[in-house]
Structures are given as C-alpha cells and as structure tokens.
C-alpha atoms as a printed R data frame, in Angstrom:
    type eleno elety resid chain resno      x        y       z
1   ATOM     1    CA   MET     A     1 43.428 -140.522 205.678
2   ATOM     2    CA   LEU     A     2 43.765 -137.405 203.566
3   ATOM     3    CA   VAL     A     3 39.998 -137.377 203.025
4   ATOM     4    CA   GLY     A     4 39.530 -137.629 206.788
5   ATOM     5    CA   ALA     A     5 41.808 -134.640 207.315
6   ATOM     6    CA   LEU     A     6 39.809 -132.671 204.754
7   ATOM     7    CA   LEU     A     7 36.527 -133.650 206.407
8   ATOM     8    CA   ALA     A     8 37.771 -132.782 209.908
9   ATOM     9    CA   SER     A     9 39.056 -129.384 208.814
10  ATOM    10    CA   SER     A    10 35.821 -128.715 206.925
11  ATOM    11    CA   LEU     A    11 33.731 -129.658 209.957
12  ATOM    12    CA   ALA     A    12 35.736 -127.232 212.075
13  ATOM    13    CA   LEU     A    13 34.568 -124.397 209.807
14  ATOM    14    CA   ILE     A    14 30.874 -124.977 210.555
15  ATOM    15    CA   PRO     A    15 29.638 -122.544 213.241
16  ATOM    16    CA   VAL     A    16 28.170 -124.874 215.892
17  ATOM    17    CA   THR     A    17 28.864 -125.443 219.556
18  ATOM    18    CA   ILE     A    18 32.243 -126.805 220.569
19  ATOM    19    CA   GLN     A    19 30.599 -130.019 221.808
20  ATOM    20    CA   SER     A    20 28.871 -130.564 218.446
21  ATOM    21    CA   GLN     A    21 32.142 -130.041 216.635
22  ATOM    22    CA   GLY     A    22 33.790 -132.484 219.006
23  ATOM    23    CA   ILE     A    23 31.208 -135.179 218.303
24  ATOM    24    CA   ALA     A    24 31.379 -134.711 214.525
25  ATOM    25    CA   ILE     A    25 35.173 -134.658 214.375
26  ATOM    26    CA   ALA     A    26 35.492 -137.601 216.770
27  ATOM    27    CA   LEU     A    27 33.108 -139.653 214.609
28  ATOM    28    CA   VAL     A    28 35.035 -138.860 211.430
29  ATOM    29    CA   ALA     A    29 38.344 -139.571 213.178
30  ATOM    30    CA   ALA     A    30 37.007 -142.853 214.589
31  ATOM    31    CA   LEU     A    31 35.954 -144.012 211.116
32  ATOM    32    CA   VAL     A    32 39.268 -142.952 209.592
33  ATOM    33    CA   TRP     A    33 41.100 -144.711 212.444
34  ATOM    34    CA   ALA     A    34 39.050 -147.932 212.289
35  ATOM    35    CA   MET     A    35 39.291 -148.649 208.570
36  ATOM    36    CA   PRO     A    36 43.091 -148.891 208.206
37  ATOM    37    CA   THR     A    37 43.521 -150.372 211.688
38  ATOM    38    CA   ILE     A    38 41.187 -153.298 210.979
39  ATOM    39    CA   THR     A    39 42.693 -153.818 207.533
40  ATOM    40    CA   GLN     A    40 46.252 -153.785 208.873
41  ATOM    41    CA   ILE     A    41 45.471 -156.158 211.734
42  ATOM    42    CA   ARG     A    42 43.913 -158.613 209.282
43  ATOM    43    CA   ALA     A    43 46.862 -158.278 206.906
44  ATOM    44    CA   THR     A    44 49.359 -158.911 209.704
45  ATOM    45    CA   THR     A    45 47.867 -162.297 210.467
46  ATOM    46    CA   GLU     A    46 48.025 -163.358 206.818
47  ATOM    47    CA   ILE     A    47 51.619 -162.483 205.923
48  ATOM    48    CA   GLU     A    48 54.815 -164.430 206.170
49  ATOM    49    CA   LYS     A    49 56.929 -164.094 209.255
50  ATOM    50    CA   ASP     A    50 59.799 -162.392 207.369
51  ATOM    51    CA   ALA     A    51 57.663 -159.462 206.198
52  ATOM    52    CA   ARG     A    52 56.086 -158.517 209.526
53  ATOM    53    CA   ASP     A    53 58.205 -155.403 210.091
54  ATOM    54    CA   ARG     A    54 56.702 -153.436 207.188
55  ATOM    55    CA   PRO     A    55 53.089 -153.655 208.400
56  ATOM    56    CA   VAL     A    56 54.240 -152.456 211.818
57  ATOM    57    CA   VAL     A    57 55.626 -149.269 210.274
58  ATOM    58    CA   ARG     A    58 52.381 -148.727 208.348
59  ATOM    59    CA   PHE     A    59 50.371 -149.378 211.501
60  ATOM    60    CA   VAL     A    60 52.409 -146.828 213.482
61  ATOM    61    CA   PHE     A    61 52.025 -144.217 210.725
62  ATOM    62    CA   SER     A    62 48.260 -144.689 210.641
63  ATOM    63    CA   GLN     A    63 48.051 -144.369 214.420
64  ATOM    64    CA   ILE     A    64 50.184 -141.214 214.465
65  ATOM    65    CA   THR     A    65 47.927 -139.600 211.893
66  ATOM    66    CA   THR     A    66 44.535 -140.577 213.292
67  ATOM    67    CA   VAL     A    67 44.788 -140.774 217.077
68  ATOM    68    CA   PRO     A    68 45.486 -137.017 217.583
69  ATOM    69    CA   ALA     A    69 42.322 -136.102 215.665
70  ATOM    70    CA   LEU     A    70 40.307 -138.593 217.695
71  ATOM    71    CA   ALA     A    71 41.730 -137.206 220.935
72  ATOM    72    CA   GLY     A    72 41.045 -133.670 219.704
73  ATOM    73    CA   GLY     A    73 37.414 -134.506 219.004
74  ATOM    74    CA   VAL     A    74 36.997 -135.952 222.488
75  ATOM    75    CA   LEU     A    75 38.681 -132.895 224.025
76  ATOM    76    CA   LEU     A    76 36.326 -130.606 222.126
77  ATOM    77    CA   TYR     A    77 33.361 -132.662 223.285
78  ATOM    78    CA   VAL     A    78 34.333 -132.165 226.924
79  ATOM    79    CA   GLY     A    79 34.713 -128.433 226.272
80  ATOM    80    CA   SER     A    80 38.486 -128.030 226.053
81  ATOM    81    CA   GLU     A    81 39.710 -125.773 223.254
82  ATOM    82    CA   LEU     A    82 43.006 -127.680 223.422
83  ATOM    83    CA   GLY     A    83 41.244 -130.129 221.109
84  ATOM    84    CA   TYR     A    84 41.819 -127.762 218.185
85  ATOM    85    CA   ALA     A    85 45.586 -128.099 218.655
86  ATOM    86    CA   TRP     A    86 45.318 -131.893 218.680
87  ATOM    87    CA   ILE     A    87 43.196 -131.843 215.533
88  ATOM    88    CA   ALA     A    88 45.693 -129.536 213.825
89  ATOM    89    CA   ALA     A    89 48.536 -131.876 214.793
90  ATOM    90    CA   GLY     A    90 46.637 -134.854 213.377
91  ATOM    91    CA   ILE     A    91 45.995 -133.007 210.114
92  ATOM    92    CA   LEU     A    92 49.655 -131.999 209.819
93  ATOM    93    CA   PHE     A    93 50.821 -135.555 210.545
94  ATOM    94    CA   THR     A    94 48.361 -136.797 207.911
95  ATOM    95    CA   LEU     A    95 49.763 -134.419 205.306
96  ATOM    96    CA   VAL     A    96 53.335 -135.481 206.091
97  ATOM    97    CA   ALA     A    97 52.407 -139.176 205.930
98  ATOM    98    CA   GLY     A    98 50.592 -138.593 202.638
99  ATOM    99    CA   VAL     A    99 53.637 -136.916 201.112
100 ATOM   100    CA   LEU     A   100 55.932 -139.702 202.368
101 ATOM   101    CA   ASN     A   101 53.630 -142.401 201.002
102 ATOM   102    CA   THR     A   102 53.397 -140.600 197.670
103 ATOM   103    CA   TRP     A   103 57.168 -140.321 197.520
104 ATOM   104    CA   VAL     A   104 57.615 -144.024 198.209
105 ATOM   105    CA   LEU     A   105 55.029 -144.873 195.568
106 ATOM   106    CA   LEU     A   106 56.776 -142.654 193.038
107 ATOM   107    CA   VAL     A   107 60.142 -144.239 193.746
108 ATOM   108    CA   GLU     A   108 58.663 -147.736 193.448
109 ATOM   109    CA   ILE     A   109 57.030 -146.912 190.107
110 ATOM   110    CA   LEU     A   110 60.265 -145.506 188.718
111 ATOM   111    CA   ARG     A   111 62.212 -148.669 189.566
C-alpha cells in the first residue's frame, strides 16, 4: 500500500490533463485495492472460526487506505478537483496504517 501511495503521489506530479491523472491514479488505486482485498477474502475462508475477527480489522484498514484514492481518481476523471483531496486523504491514511503495522510488527518481534 505504501508503494501505491508513492506511485499515486508521483503520478500527480506529472503535468497532464486532470482526466489523464484521474485514469492513471484510479488504475494504480484499483490494483493496490484489488491485491490485498482478494488475498484477505481468500484467507478469511481458510481460517478457523475463532480467528475471524483479526482479518476483518485488516480488511477494514486496507479499505480505508485504498478506497479514498480510488474515489479520488474517479473524481479527477470526471473533472472534479475534489479528487485531489480524496487522494491526499488516502495517502495520509496509508501512511498512518503503515506506521501502525510497523509498530505492531516491532512489538511482536520484541516479544
């Protein structure tokens, strides 16, 4: 997801039409959204019933970080500059989720 945020912000720096930016960012956001979503849906069907709450939290985090960028790309495609705000929100959510995931990983390693 962090790579997707970097790609989306890099694409926003290229001087093209707002519709072209919208298409490019929406495609990147769709790929970044699809990969963890498909993986998490598959993982949910293969786990024990007692551990189903953890994948739900991961699924929600991935949706919070990717859906705003996807919506922002679509808004840019239709010509609304409000899409930039949605993309910025998605990037900020991605950074927060990345820091939280890194913190959890660090705590788990130190156990």
